[in-house]
C-alpha positions as CSV (number, residue, x, y, z in Angstrom):
1,V,32.4,-4.3,-8.4
2,D,31.0,-0.7,-6.9
3,M,34.0,0.9,-9.2
4,E,32.0,-0.5,-12.0
5,L,28.7,1.1,-11.4
6,L,28.1,4.6,-11.8
7,A,27.2,6.2,-7.9
8,D,24.3,8.3,-9.1
9,E,22.8,4.8,-10.7
10,K,23.5,2.8,-7.5
11,A,22.0,5.5,-5.5
12,M,18.9,5.6,-7.4
13,L,18.5,2.4,-7.2
14,L,18.9,1.8,-3.5
15,L,16.2,4.7,-2.9
16,A,14.0,2.9,-5.3
17,C,13.9,6.0,-8.1
18,G,12.1,7.9,-5.0
19,G,13.1,11.6,-4.1
20,G,11.7,14.4,-6.0
21,S,8.7,15.3,-7.8
22,P,7.6,15.1,-11.7
23,Y,9.1,17.7,-13.6
24,V,7.6,16.9,-16.9
25,T,3.9,16.2,-17.2
26,K,2.8,12.4,-17.1
27,P,0.9,11.7,-20.1
28,D,-2.6,10.2,-20.2
29,W,-1.8,6.6,-20.7
30,P,-4.2,4.6,-18.0
31,W,-1.6,1.8,-17.0
32,L,0.9,4.1,-16.4
33,T,0.7,5.2,-12.8
34,D,1.8,8.6,-11.0
35,V,4.1,7.0,-8.9
36,S,5.4,4.8,-12.0
37,W,6.0,8.6,-14.1
38,G,7.4,9.7,-10.7
39,R,10.4,7.3,-11.2
40,I,10.7,8.1,-14.4
41,C,11.4,11.2,-14.1
42,Q,13.9,11.0,-11.5
43,L,16.0,8.8,-14.1
44,G,15.8,11.5,-16.2
45,K,18.3,13.4,-13.7
46,L,21.2,10.9,-13.6
47,S,24.4,11.3,-15.4
48,D,24.9,9.0,-17.9
49,R,23.5,10.3,-21.4
50,V,21.5,7.1,-22.0
51,W,19.1,9.2,-19.6
52,Q,19.2,12.6,-21.1
53,R,15.5,13.6,-22.1
54,F,14.5,10.4,-20.8
55,P,11.0,11.3,-19.6
56,E,10.4,13.1,-23.3
57,R,11.3,10.4,-25.0
58,F,9.7,8.0,-22.7
59,K,6.2,9.7,-23.6
60,G,7.3,9.6,-27.6
61,S,7.1,6.0,-27.4
62,A,3.4,5.1,-26.0
63,D,3.1,1.8,-27.7
64,G,6.5,0.7,-27.6
65,W,6.4,1.4,-23.8
66,R,2.7,-0.3,-23.1
67,R,3.9,-3.1,-24.7
68,V,6.4,-4.0,-22.2
69,F,4.2,-3.3,-19.6
70,D,2.1,-5.9,-20.5
71,S,4.7,-8.7,-21.2
72,A,5.1,-11.1,-18.8
73,L,8.9,-10.8,-19.0
74,P,9.4,-7.3,-19.6
75,L,13.1,-7.8,-19.9
76,D,13.1,-9.9,-22.7
77,T,11.3,-8.2,-25.0
78,S,12.2,-5.8,-27.4
79,W,11.9,-1.8,-25.8
80,P,11.7,1.4,-27.9
81,M,14.7,3.2,-29.3
82,G,16.6,0.1,-28.7
83,L,17.4,1.2,-25.1
84,K,17.6,-2.4,-23.8
85,E,20.8,-3.1,-25.6
86,A,22.2,0.6,-24.7
87,M,21.7,0.2,-21.0
88,S,23.9,-1.7,-18.8
89,P,21.9,-4.5,-16.7
90,L,21.9,-1.6,-13.7
91,Q,20.7,0.7,-15.9
92,R,17.6,-1.6,-17.0
93,T,16.9,-2.4,-13.5
94,L,16.5,0.8,-13.5
95,V,14.0,1.0,-16.2
96,V,11.6,-1.7,-14.9
97,L,11.9,-0.8,-11.0
98,A,10.1,2.6,-12.7
99,V,7.8,0.8,-15.4
100,R,7.1,-3.3,-14.1
101,P,8.5,-2.8,-10.1
102,D,7.4,-7.0,-9.9
103,T,10.7,-7.7,-12.1
104,T,13.0,-5.6,-10.1
105,I,14.2,-9.1,-8.6
106,T,14.8,-10.7,-12.0
107,G,17.0,-7.4,-12.9
108,L,19.0,-7.2,-9.9
109,Q,19.4,-11.1,-10.6
110,Q,20.8,-10.3,-13.9
111,V,23.1,-7.3,-12.7
112,I,24.6,-10.1,-10.0
113,S,24.9,-12.8,-12.6
114,A,27.1,-10.2,-15.2
115,K,29.1,-8.7,-12.5
116,L,29.8,-11.6,-9.8
117,G,28.4,-14.6,-12.1
118,K,25.4,-17.0,-11.9
119,E,26.8,-18.7,-8.9
120,F,26.0,-15.9,-6.7
121,L,22.1,-16.3,-7.0
122,E,22.3,-20.1,-6.3
123,P,22.0,-20.7,-2.1
124,P,24.6,-23.1,-1.1
125,T,23.0,-25.9,0.5
126,L,24.1,-25.9,4.7
127,D,26.9,-28.2,5.4
128,L,26.4,-28.6,9.6
129,E,29.1,-31.2,9.5
130,R,31.4,-29.1,7.8
131,C,31.1,-25.9,10.1
132,F,31.1,-27.7,12.9
133,N,34.5,-28.8,12.2
134,D,35.9,-25.6,11.2
135,S,34.1,-23.9,14.7
136,K,36.5,-23.8,18.0
137,S,35.3,-24.7,21.5
138,C,35.0,-21.0,22.3
139,T,33.2,-19.7,19.3
140,P,29.2,-20.0,19.4
141,L,27.3,-21.6,16.5
142,I,24.4,-19.2,15.8
143,F,21.5,-20.7,13.7
144,V,19.7,-17.2,12.2
145,L,15.9,-18.5,12.3
146,S,13.4,-17.5,9.9
147,S,9.6,-18.3,10.3
148,G,8.9,-22.1,10.4
149,A,12.3,-23.1,10.3
150,D,13.9,-25.4,13.0
151,P,17.1,-26.8,12.7
152,M,17.5,-28.6,16.1
153,E,16.7,-32.0,14.1
154,Q,19.7,-31.1,12.2
155,V,21.7,-30.6,15.4
156,M,20.2,-33.7,16.7
157,R,21.4,-35.9,13.8
158,L,24.8,-34.3,13.8
159,A,25.2,-35.2,17.8
160,Q,24.4,-39.0,16.9
161,R,27.2,-38.8,14.4
162,M,29.7,-37.1,17.0
163,G,29.3,-39.2,19.5
164,V,27.5,-36.8,22.3
165,G,24.0,-37.7,21.8
166,G,23.3,-37.9,25.9
167,N,25.3,-35.2,26.5
168,I,23.3,-32.3,25.7
169,H,21.9,-29.1,27.7
170,S,18.7,-27.9,25.5
171,V,17.2,-24.6,27.4
172,S,14.6,-22.9,25.9
173,L,15.0,-18.7,27.0
174,G,12.5,-17.1,27.9
175,Q,10.9,-15.8,31.3
176,G,13.4,-17.1,34.5
177,Q,15.1,-19.4,32.4
178,G,18.6,-17.6,32.4
179,P,19.6,-18.9,35.6
180,K,19.2,-22.2,33.7
181,A,21.2,-21.4,31.0
182,E,24.4,-19.5,33.2
183,K,24.4,-23.5,34.5
184,A,24.1,-24.9,31.6
185,I,26.9,-23.2,30.2
186,T,29.1,-23.1,33.2
187,E,28.9,-26.9,33.3
188,G,29.2,-27.9,29.4
189,S,32.8,-25.5,29.6
190,M,33.8,-27.8,31.8
191,D,32.3,-31.5,31.0
192,G,32.7,-30.8,27.3
193,S,29.1,-30.9,26.6
194,W,27.2,-29.4,23.8
195,V,24.6,-26.2,25.0
196,I,21.6,-25.7,23.0
197,L,19.8,-21.9,23.9
198,Q,16.7,-22.0,22.0
199,N,15.0,-18.4,20.9
200,C,17.7,-16.2,22.3
201,H,15.6,-13.3,20.8
202,L,12.9,-13.8,23.5
203,A,15.1,-12.9,26.4
204,P,16.4,-9.4,25.9
205,S,17.1,-9.1,29.6
206,W,19.1,-11.7,29.8
207,M,21.5,-11.3,26.3
208,G,24.0,-8.9,28.4
209,T,25.0,-11.9,30.5
210,L,25.1,-14.3,27.7
211,E,27.3,-11.5,26.0
212,D,29.6,-11.8,29.4
213,M,29.5,-15.4,29.5
214,V,30.5,-15.8,25.6
215,E,33.6,-13.1,26.2
216,N,34.6,-15.2,29.6
217,L,35.3,-18.0,27.5
218,N,38.8,-18.9,27.5
219,P,40.4,-21.6,25.6
220,E,42.8,-23.0,28.4
221,N,40.0,-23.4,30.3
222,V,37.1,-25.0,27.9
223,A,36.8,-28.5,27.3
224,E,37.7,-29.1,23.7
225,T,34.6,-30.8,23.0
226,F,32.5,-27.9,24.1
227,R,29.8,-26.6,21.9
228,L,27.3,-23.1,22.0
229,W,24.7,-23.1,19.8
230,L,22.6,-20.4,19.8
231,T,19.3,-20.0,18.0
232,A,17.4,-16.6,17.4
233,M,15.2,-14.5,15.2
234,P,16.4,-11.4,13.5
235,S,16.7,-8.8,16.5
236,S,18.5,-6.1,17.7
237,D,18.7,-7.3,21.3
238,V,21.3,-10.2,20.2
239,P,24.4,-9.1,21.4
240,V,26.7,-7.6,18.0
241,S,30.4,-8.8,20.0
242,V,28.1,-12.6,20.2
243,L,27.4,-12.6,16.6
244,Q,30.6,-10.7,15.4
245,N,32.7,-13.6,17.0
246,G,29.8,-17.0,16.3
247,F,29.8,-18.8,13.1
248,K,26.4,-17.6,11.3
249,M,24.0,-20.2,10.0
250,T,20.4,-19.6,8.8
251,I,17.8,-22.4,7.2
252,E,15.1,-21.9,5.1
253,P,11.8,-23.7,5.3
254,P,10.1,-25.2,2.7
255,K,8.1,-22.4,1.0
256,G,5.3,-22.8,-0.9
257,L,2.0,-24.4,-0.4
258,K,3.2,-27.6,-2.5
259,S,6.1,-28.0,-0.2
260,N,3.9,-27.8,2.9
261,L,1.5,-29.9,2.1
262,L,3.8,-32.7,1.1
263,R,5.5,-31.9,4.3
264,A,2.3,-33.1,6.3
265,Y,1.5,-36.0,4.4
266,L,5.3,-37.3,4.7
267,A,5.1,-37.3,8.4
268,V,2.0,-39.0,8.6
269,D,2.2,-43.0,10.0
270,R,1.1,-45.2,7.6
271,D,-0.4,-47.5,9.5
272,W,-2.7,-44.9,11.7
273,F,-3.6,-43.4,8.4
274,H,-4.8,-46.6,6.9
275,E,-7.0,-47.8,10.3
276,A,-7.8,-44.1,11.5
277,C,-11.9,-43.8,11.3
278,C,-12.2,-47.2,9.7
279,R,-15.6,-47.7,11.3
280,D,-17.2,-48.1,8.4
281,E,-16.6,-47.0,4.8
282,A,-18.6,-43.5,4.4
283,C,-16.4,-42.4,8.0
284,A,-13.1,-43.5,6.6
285,H,-14.1,-41.6,3.2
286,A,-14.8,-38.3,5.4
287,F,-12.1,-38.9,7.5
288,R,-9.3,-39.1,4.6
289,K,-11.4,-36.4,2.6
290,L,-11.4,-33.7,5.8
291,F,-8.0,-34.5,6.8
292,F,-6.5,-33.4,2.9
293,G,-9.1,-30.2,3.7
294,L,-7.2,-29.6,6.9
295,C,-4.1,-29.9,6.0
296,F,-4.6,-28.0,2.9
297,F,-6.2,-25.5,5.2
298,H,-3.1,-25.7,7.5
299,A,-0.8,-24.7,4.4
300,A,-2.6,-22.1,2.8
301,I,-3.1,-19.8,6.3
302,Q,1.1,-20.3,6.5
303,E,1.1,-19.2,2.9
304,R,-0.9,-16.1,2.9
305,S,1.6,-14.2,5.0
306,V,3.1,-14.1,1.4
307,Y,1.1,-11.7,0.1
308,G,1.4,-9.1,2.8
309,A,-1.6,-7.4,4.1
310,L,-4.0,-9.0,1.9
311,G,-3.2,-12.2,3.1
312,W,-3.2,-11.1,6.9
313,N,-3.1,-7.9,8.5
314,I,-0.4,-9.6,11.1
315,P,1.6,-12.6,10.1
316,Y,1.0,-15.2,12.5
317,Q,3.4,-18.1,13.5
318,F,1.1,-21.0,12.7
319,S,2.7,-24.2,13.5
320,E,2.8,-28.1,13.2
321,A,1.1,-28.4,16.6
322,D,-1.8,-26.4,15.6
323,R,-2.6,-28.8,12.7
324,Q,-1.7,-31.9,15.1
325,I,-4.5,-30.7,17.4
326,C,-6.9,-30.3,14.8
327,I,-6.0,-34.0,13.6
328,M,-6.9,-35.6,16.8
329,Q,-10.0,-33.6,17.0
330,L,-11.4,-34.7,13.3
331,E,-10.5,-38.5,14.4
332,M,-12.2,-37.7,17.5
333,F,-15.4,-36.1,16.0
334,L,-15.7,-38.7,13.4
335,T,-15.5,-41.8,15.6
336,E,-18.1,-40.6,18.2
337,N,-20.2,-39.2,16.2
338,E,-22.7,-40.7,13.9
339,T,-23.5,-37.6,11.7
340,I,-20.0,-35.2,10.9
341,P,-20.4,-31.8,13.6
342,Y,-19.0,-29.5,10.9
343,S,-19.7,-26.5,13.2
344,A,-17.9,-28.2,16.0
345,L,-14.6,-29.0,13.4
346,R,-14.9,-25.2,12.0
347,Y,-15.2,-23.5,15.6
348,T,-12.2,-25.9,17.1
349,A,-10.0,-25.2,13.9
350,S,-10.7,-21.6,13.4
351,E,-11.7,-20.2,16.6
352,A,-9.6,-22.1,19.5
353,N,-6.8,-24.0,18.0
354,Y,-5.6,-21.5,14.8
355,G,-7.8,-18.9,16.0
356,G,-6.2,-18.4,19.7
357,R,-3.2,-16.9,17.6
358,V,-5.0,-14.6,15.5
359,T,-5.8,-11.4,17.3
360,E,-6.6,-8.4,14.6
361,V,-10.8,-8.8,14.5
362,H,-10.4,-9.0,10.5
363,D,-8.0,-11.1,10.2
364,R,-10.0,-13.6,12.5
365,R,-13.2,-13.0,10.2
366,C,-11.5,-13.7,7.3
367,I,-9.9,-17.6,9.0
368,T,-13.7,-18.3,10.0
369,M,-14.6,-17.8,6.5
370,L,-11.5,-20.0,5.0
371,I,-12.2,-22.7,7.2
372,T,-15.8,-22.9,5.8
373,D,-14.1,-23.7,2.0
374,Y,-12.4,-27.2,3.7
375,Y,-14.7,-28.2,6.6
376,C,-17.9,-28.4,4.5
377,P,-20.3,-31.3,3.2
378,D,-19.3,-30.4,-0.7
379,I,-16.0,-31.7,0.4
380,L,-17.2,-35.3,0.4
381,R,-18.2,-35.1,-3.5
382,D,-14.9,-35.5,-5.9
383,E,-16.4,-32.7,-8.2
384,Y,-15.6,-30.0,-5.3
385,K,-12.7,-27.8,-6.2
386,F,-11.0,-25.6,-4.0
387,S,-10.0,-22.9,-7.0
388,P,-11.6,-21.8,-10.1
389,S,-9.0,-23.5,-12.2
390,G,-9.8,-27.1,-10.4
391,I,-6.2,-27.5,-10.0
392,Y,-7.0,-27.7,-6.2
393,Y,-9.0,-30.1,-4.5
394,A,-9.4,-32.9,-2.3
395,P,-8.2,-36.3,-4.4
396,P,-10.5,-39.2,-4.1
397,F,-10.3,-42.1,-1.7
398,S,-7.4,-43.8,-1.7
399,E,-3.9,-45.3,0.6
400,L,-1.3,-42.7,2.0
401,D,0.5,-42.6,-1.6
402,G,-2.5,-41.2,-4.1
403,Y,-2.4,-38.5,-2.2
404,I,1.6,-38.1,-2.1
405,E,1.5,-38.9,-5.8
406,Y,-1.3,-35.9,-6.1
407,I,0.3,-33.6,-4.1
408,R,3.8,-34.1,-6.1
409,N,2.3,-33.2,-9.1
410,L,0.9,-29.6,-8.2
411,P,2.4,-26.6,-9.8
412,F,5.5,-26.1,-8.3
413,N,4.9,-22.2,-8.3
414,Q,1.7,-21.6,-6.0
415,M,-1.4,-19.4,-7.7
416,P,-3.0,-16.6,-5.7
417,E,-6.5,-18.5,-6.3
418,A,-5.3,-21.3,-4.2
419,F,-6.1,-18.9,-1.4
420,G,-9.3,-17.1,-2.6
421,L,-6.9,-13.7,-4.1
422,H,-6.7,-12.2,-7.2
423,A,-4.0,-12.9,-9.9
424,N,-2.6,-9.5,-8.7
425,A,-1.3,-10.6,-5.5
426,N,1.8,-12.4,-6.6
427,M,2.7,-9.1,-8.0
428,V,1.9,-7.4,-4.6
429,A,4.5,-10.2,-3.2
430,R,7.3,-9.7,-5.8
431,I,7.2,-5.9,-5.1
432,N,7.2,-6.3,-1.5
433,E,10.2,-8.5,-1.8
434,A,11.9,-6.1,-4.0
435,M,11.4,-3.3,-1.6
436,K,12.5,-4.8,1.1
437,L,15.2,-5.9,-0.5
438,L,16.4,-2.3,-1.6
439,Q,15.6,-0.7,1.6
440,T,18.0,-3.1,3.3
441,A,20.2,-2.9,1.1
442,C,20.2,1.1,1.4
443,S,20.2,0.7,5.0
444,L,24.3,-1.1,5.0
445,Q,25.2,1.7,3.0
446,P,28.2,4.0,5.1
447,K,27.0,7.3,6.0
448,T,30.2,9.3,5.4
449,T,31.0,10.7,2.4
450,T,33.2,8.8,0.4
451,S,35.8,10.0,-2.8
452,E,34.1,7.6,-4.8
453,G,30.8,9.6,-5.7
454,G,29.8,10.3,-2.5
455,G,31.2,13.5,-1.4
456,Q,28.3,15.0,-2.2
457,S,26.7,14.4,0.6
458,E,26.6,17.8,2.6
459,T,25.7,19.4,-0.7
460,L,22.5,17.4,-1.1
461,L,21.2,18.2,3.0
462,V,22.0,21.5,1.8
463,E,19.9,21.2,-0.8
464,A,16.8,19.0,0.6
465,T,16.4,20.8,3.5
466,A,16.0,24.0,1.0
467,Q,13.5,22.3,-0.8
468,Y,11.5,21.0,1.7
469,L,11.4,24.0,4.0
470,K,10.2,25.5,0.8
471,E,7.3,23.2,0.5
472,L,6.3,23.5,4.1
473,P,4.2,26.4,5.2
474,Q,4.7,28.2,8.6
475,P,2.3,26.9,11.1
476,F,-1.4,27.8,11.3
477,D,-2.9,31.0,13.3
478,S,-4.7,29.1,15.9
479,E,-5.8,32.2,17.6
480,R,-7.4,33.1,14.9
481,V,-8.9,29.7,14.1
482,V,-10.5,29.9,17.3
483,N,-11.7,33.2,16.7
484,E,-13.4,32.6,13.1
485,Y,-14.3,28.8,14.0
486,P,-15.3,29.2,17.5
487,V,-17.0,26.2,19.8
488,A,-20.5,25.6,18.8
489,Y,-23.2,23.1,20.0
490,E,-24.8,22.9,16.4
491,E,-21.1,22.5,14.4
492,S,-18.8,20.0,15.7
493,M,-16.5,20.6,12.6
494,N,-15.3,23.4,14.4
495,T,-13.9,21.6,17.1
496,V,-12.3,18.8,14.9
497,L,-10.9,22.0,13.0
498,H,-9.1,23.4,16.0
499,Q,-7.8,19.6,17.1
500,E,-6.4,19.2,13.8
501,V,-4.6,22.9,13.5
502,L,-2.9,21.7,17.1
503,R,-1.8,18.3,15.6
504,Y,-0.5,19.6,12.4
505,N,1.3,22.6,14.1
506,R,2.8,20.9,16.5
507,L,4.5,18.2,13.8
508,V,5.4,21.4,11.3
509,V,6.9,23.1,13.8
510,R,8.9,19.7,14.6
511,V,9.6,19.1,10.6
512,R,10.9,22.7,10.2
513,S,13.3,23.4,13.2
514,T,14.8,19.9,12.3
515,L,15.6,20.8,8.6
516,V,16.9,24.5,9.7
517,D,19.5,22.9,12.4
518,V,20.5,19.9,10.0
519,G,21.0,22.8,7.3
520,K,22.7,24.9,9.9
521,A,24.8,21.5,10.7
522,V,26.0,21.0,7.9
523,Q,27.2,24.6,7.4
524,G,29.2,24.1,10.8
525,L,26.9,26.4,12.4
526,V,25.6,24.0,15.5
527,P,26.6,20.9,16.9
528,M,25.0,17.9,15.1
529,S,23.4,16.0,17.9
530,S,22.2,12.6,17.3
531,E,18.6,13.5,16.5
532,L,19.9,15.3,13.7
533,E,22.2,12.6,12.5
534,Y,18.6,10.6,12.4
535,V,17.1,13.3,10.2
536,A,20.2,14.0,8.2
537,T,20.5,10.1,7.6
538,G,16.5,10.0,6.7
539,I,17.1,12.9,4.1
540,L,19.9,10.9,2.4
541,M,17.9,7.7,2.2
542,N,14.3,9.5,1.6
543,Q,13.4,7.8,4.8
544,Q,11.0,9.5,7.5
545,P,13.4,10.3,10.4
546,T,12.6,8.4,13.5
547,S,12.5,11.7,15.3
548,W,9.3,12.8,13.7
549,K,7.5,9.6,14.2
550,S,6.3,10.3,17.6
551,V,4.4,13.7,16.3
552,T,3.4,12.5,12.8
553,Y,0.6,10.7,11.6
554,P,0.6,7.1,10.2
555,S,2.4,7.0,6.6
556,L,4.7,4.5,4.9
557,K,5.7,7.1,2.2
558,P,9.5,7.9,1.6
559,L,10.4,11.2,2.8
560,A,10.1,13.1,-0.4
561,S,6.2,11.9,-1.2
562,Y,5.7,12.1,2.9
563,I,6.8,15.9,2.9
564,S,4.6,16.3,-0.4
565,D,1.2,14.7,1.3
566,L,1.9,16.9,4.1
567,R,1.9,19.7,2.1
568,A,-1.6,19.0,0.5
569,R,-2.8,18.2,4.1
570,L,-2.0,21.5,5.2
571,D,-3.7,23.1,1.9
572,F,-6.8,21.2,2.6
573,F,-7.1,22.5,6.2
574,Q,-5.5,26.1,4.8
575,K,-8.3,26.3,2.5
576,W,-10.7,24.9,5.0
577,I,-9.7,28.4,7.0
578,L,-10.2,30.7,4.3
579,D,-13.4,29.2,2.4
580,G,-15.5,27.9,5.3
581,I,-16.4,24.3,5.8
582,P,-16.0,22.5,2.8
583,P,-18.9,20.8,0.9
584,A,-16.8,17.4,0.9
585,F,-14.1,16.3,2.9
586,W,-10.9,14.9,1.8
587,L,-10.9,12.0,4.9
588,P,-7.3,11.2,4.1
589,G,-6.0,14.7,5.0
590,F,-7.5,14.0,8.6
591,F,-4.6,13.8,11.5
592,F,-7.3,11.8,13.8
593,T,-10.0,10.7,11.4
594,Q,-12.4,9.2,14.2
595,S,-12.8,12.6,15.2
596,F,-14.0,13.9,12.0
597,I,-16.3,10.8,11.8
598,T,-17.9,11.6,15.1
599,G,-17.9,15.4,15.0
600,Q,-20.1,14.4,12.1
601,M,-22.3,11.8,13.8
602,Q,-22.6,14.3,16.3
603,N,-24.1,17.2,14.0
604,Y,-26.7,14.4,13.2
605,A,-27.8,13.4,16.4
606,R,-27.7,17.0,17.8
607,R,-29.9,18.5,15.0
608,F,-32.9,15.9,15.3
609,Q,-32.2,15.2,19.1
610,L,-31.2,11.6,18.9
611,P,-28.9,9.5,21.2
612,I,-25.5,9.1,18.9
613,D,-25.2,5.3,20.4
614,T,-28.6,4.6,18.4
615,L,-27.2,6.0,15.0
616,I,-25.2,4.1,12.0
617,W,-23.5,5.0,8.7
618,N,-25.5,4.1,5.8
619,F,-23.0,4.9,2.5
620,K,-23.8,5.8,-1.2
621,V,-21.2,5.6,-3.7
622,Q,-21.8,9.0,-6.3
623,K,-21.1,8.9,-9.9
624,P,-17.4,9.9,-10.9
625,D,-19.1,13.0,-12.6
626,D,-21.8,14.1,-9.7
627,E,-21.2,17.7,-8.6
628,L,-20.5,18.1,-5.0
629,D,-20.3,22.0,-4.6
630,L,-23.1,21.4,-2.3
631,K,-23.1,20.4,1.1
632,P,-25.4,17.5,1.6
633,E,-29.0,18.0,3.3
634,T,-27.6,15.0,6.2
635,G,-24.4,13.5,6.5
636,C,-21.2,14.7,4.4
637,F,-19.3,13.6,1.1
638,V,-15.8,12.3,1.8
639,Y,-13.6,11.4,-0.9
640,G,-9.7,10.3,-1.6
641,L,-10.1,6.5,-0.4
642,F,-8.2,4.1,-2.2
643,M,-9.5,-0.3,-2.8
644,D,-7.0,-2.6,-2.6
645,G,-7.7,-5.9,-3.7
646,A,-10.5,-4.9,-5.9
647,R,-12.0,-1.9,-8.0
648,W,-15.4,0.0,-7.8
649,D,-17.2,-0.7,-11.1
650,D,-18.8,2.8,-11.8
651,K,-21.4,1.0,-14.3
652,D,-23.1,-1.3,-12.0
653,D,-22.1,0.4,-9.0
654,V,-20.5,-2.6,-7.4
655,I,-17.5,-3.7,-6.2
656,A,-15.7,-5.8,-9.2
657,E,-12.5,-7.4,-9.9
658,S,-9.2,-5.6,-9.8
659,L,-7.8,-4.8,-13.8
660,P,-4.8,-6.4,-14.9
661,K,-1.6,-4.8,-13.0
662,A,-3.6,-2.5,-11.3
663,L,-3.1,-2.9,-7.6
664,F,-5.0,-0.4,-6.2
665,S,-8.6,1.9,-7.7
666,E,-9.6,5.4,-6.3
667,I,-13.1,5.1,-4.9
668,P,-15.4,7.9,-6.4
669,Q,-16.7,10.4,-3.7
670,I,-19.3,8.8,-1.1
671,H,-22.1,9.8,1.0
672,F,-21.8,8.9,4.6
673,I,-25.6,9.2,5.8
674,P,-26.3,8.9,9.2
675,C,-29.3,6.6,10.1
676,E,-31.1,5.4,13.0
677,M,-30.5,1.5,13.7
678,N,-34.2,0.7,13.8
679,Q,-34.5,2.3,10.4
680,D,-32.0,0.7,8.7
681,V,-33.1,-1.4,5.6
682,T,-29.4,-2.4,4.3
683,D,-29.5,-6.2,3.2
684,K,-26.3,-7.1,4.9
685,N,-26.2,-9.8,2.3
686,K,-26.1,-7.7,-0.6
687,V,-23.1,-5.5,1.0
688,Y,-19.2,-6.1,1.8
689,H,-17.8,-4.8,5.6
690,S,-15.0,-3.2,4.1
691,P,-12.3,-2.1,6.7
692,I,-10.8,1.5,6.0
693,Y,-6.8,1.4,7.0
694,K,-5.0,4.6,7.2
695,T,-2.0,2.5,5.4
696,S,-1.7,-0.3,3.2
697,E,0.2,-1.8,6.4
698,R,-3.2,-2.7,7.9
699,K,-1.8,-3.1,11.4
700,G,-0.8,-1.1,14.4
701,V,-1.0,-1.4,18.0
702,L,-3.8,-3.3,19.2
703,L,-6.5,-1.8,21.0
704,T,-8.9,-3.7,23.6
705,T,-11.8,-3.1,21.3
706,G,-9.9,-5.4,18.8
707,H,-9.3,-3.4,16.3
708,S,-5.5,-1.3,15.5
709,T,-4.7,2.0,15.6
710,N,-4.4,1.6,11.9
711,F,-8.2,1.0,11.4
712,V,-10.7,3.7,11.1
713,M,-13.9,2.3,10.5
714,M,-16.1,-0.2,8.1
715,V,-18.0,0.8,5.2
716,L,-20.6,-1.0,3.7
717,L,-20.3,-1.1,-0.6
718,P,-22.2,-3.0,-2.3
719,I,-21.6,-6.5,-4.3
720,A,-22.5,-8.3,-7.3
721,K,-25.6,-11.0,-7.7
722,Q,-22.7,-13.9,-8.0
723,H,-20.4,-12.2,-4.9
724,S,-20.5,-12.8,-1.8
725,E,-18.9,-11.2,1.3
726,K,-16.8,-14.2,2.3
727,Y,-15.6,-14.0,-1.8
728,W,-14.2,-10.5,-0.7
729,T,-13.2,-11.2,2.3
730,K,-10.9,-13.7,0.9
731,R,-9.9,-11.4,-1.4
732,G,-8.3,-9.4,1.6
733,V,-10.4,-6.2,0.2
734,A,-10.1,-3.5,2.2
735,C,-10.3,0.9,1.6
736,L,-7.0,2.8,2.3
737,T,-6.4,6.7,3.0
738,Q,-3.6,6.8,1.4
739,L,-0.8,4.9,-0.7
740,D,3.0,4.3,-0.1
741,D,4.1,7.0,-2.5
């Protein structure tokens, strides 16, 4: 198949059309993002004649491409200039990757169907008995786990059929379980029993021992009926030799809100459900309504993880045990109380049982607000709906089969509204899936040159390093900066500038030196060390080299975009050095954003002789056409923020719903205004406390404050009368200092 694909097109696909800056001026089309236009320009560099002058021809068909962009099925609609008919499946996939990246997976499916056949798109059903029959006593059977999957029930059923149900040793690996696992393997290999080692990824220090024991299994000394079963999440700690010699299997758990709800209700004991809280009719009615609400809550918080950071900043492994303890508490509270203790129910669910797993402070805020939709007096009314469309609700009082029938009639494909998210969240999920797939495929490509069009690696490295070195300036003259901006009590920005210059100098020195050395290593002038190999791999794969990450700022951008972003940051500080402290500050440009925020607050405190711990920030979003050439009387102007999950409405000066297919929106300049706490007149019911994060990933190393290293600060933004803070919290709305590309 690889021989049938053009090498440059395959490389462009795996790099997600990244790797350079636009060389044709972007048309002024509101629906066309800078990222999309950059990808379109990259397609114009491909060798096939269908790509000749592609950016220029694209600009000449505004209406046609707008129809493609607006279409629900862009691969099925007509394209301008008859391009779709003239292109191969791979070429069409490259176009939708640039114009509508959320449909990339559909394009890849068409490529696979055309080249390999439709059967490769249908995952085979796991036949565990067949896998067992194909295995040998010395061959480990390895389950590669995914979130929510548990193969143990299937293994136990197989053991019953094979007649070894009572001859199984199961060890859940973790601290102190290594000796037990060794004993189980030693005894099992002699007496022919089955040994199941669960969660191997949780015992990385013991994996070397496991590797030795597996290698020493000798068919002559091992009982014929012995089997070693291993379960592990994808992890680099699992020994490669064990994976290579083992029989690898995976089970995907049921996905989606409907499957989650159905699994919960099918596991309910009918007699218990009929008799629970049967003290009186009102108690039974309340129990069944709240029981459904709890199951819906459980499914919702699990499925929110599909939407990435919009759902949860950190993915959590909520389990059925969490739901089960909540069910027991629900029955107990309703049985023992005349009135429903909603506060206690909410606390035990969102703070204790489920909330005990939630470690990030803004995720805790979200889960405590989500539970109020299901543990509330309104749920007892049949008219109460969980979503605006009215599709999702707690069904009227009935027996167990009535609830199962309602669940079976729910839409197969869940809608984001069920979780309080905007419809654009589906696009986010599909784009994330596509980018992850391409990154994984790219990481599997050989790093050496090949004869099939891949012999250009050395040339690409030389050209790329030269281009990047040309883009990046030399380090700042730190001594000059100290002399021109001396440390001053009344101006903390001078200290901030010193710190930023030192941080960026360290980064620039590392980046430039490694780029120079890679260029020399390719030419044979210096040896290619392991660090330089990582840098060279990063250049070829358009990814940030790992050796830079210890000295760089948080960024998810591909390498080419990262270099452009770094240059923009350096230009911002160079202009500051040459022209003086700017009237408005580009917030994303700061290496350590919190030092700038603290410095501004410190300036105000020193100017008015106030304790800094008595001050807070107020915020005023400016109009896009406001002049910001002069420094404000107090505080500072900042710009460069993006809003994720919503947009800023310039007309009404409030947070508003995202436009269709617009995943991010720029926020105009914001006036940060220091204010004494006792003089703050902000109505907290009319603002949304929006967190600011450095990247769209939103997660980082968790600090003792409950915040992550990715978190910058909270900004208070006005909201419309019909909305509440809960509404936008469920939407997952946050501000970002930078996008991913």
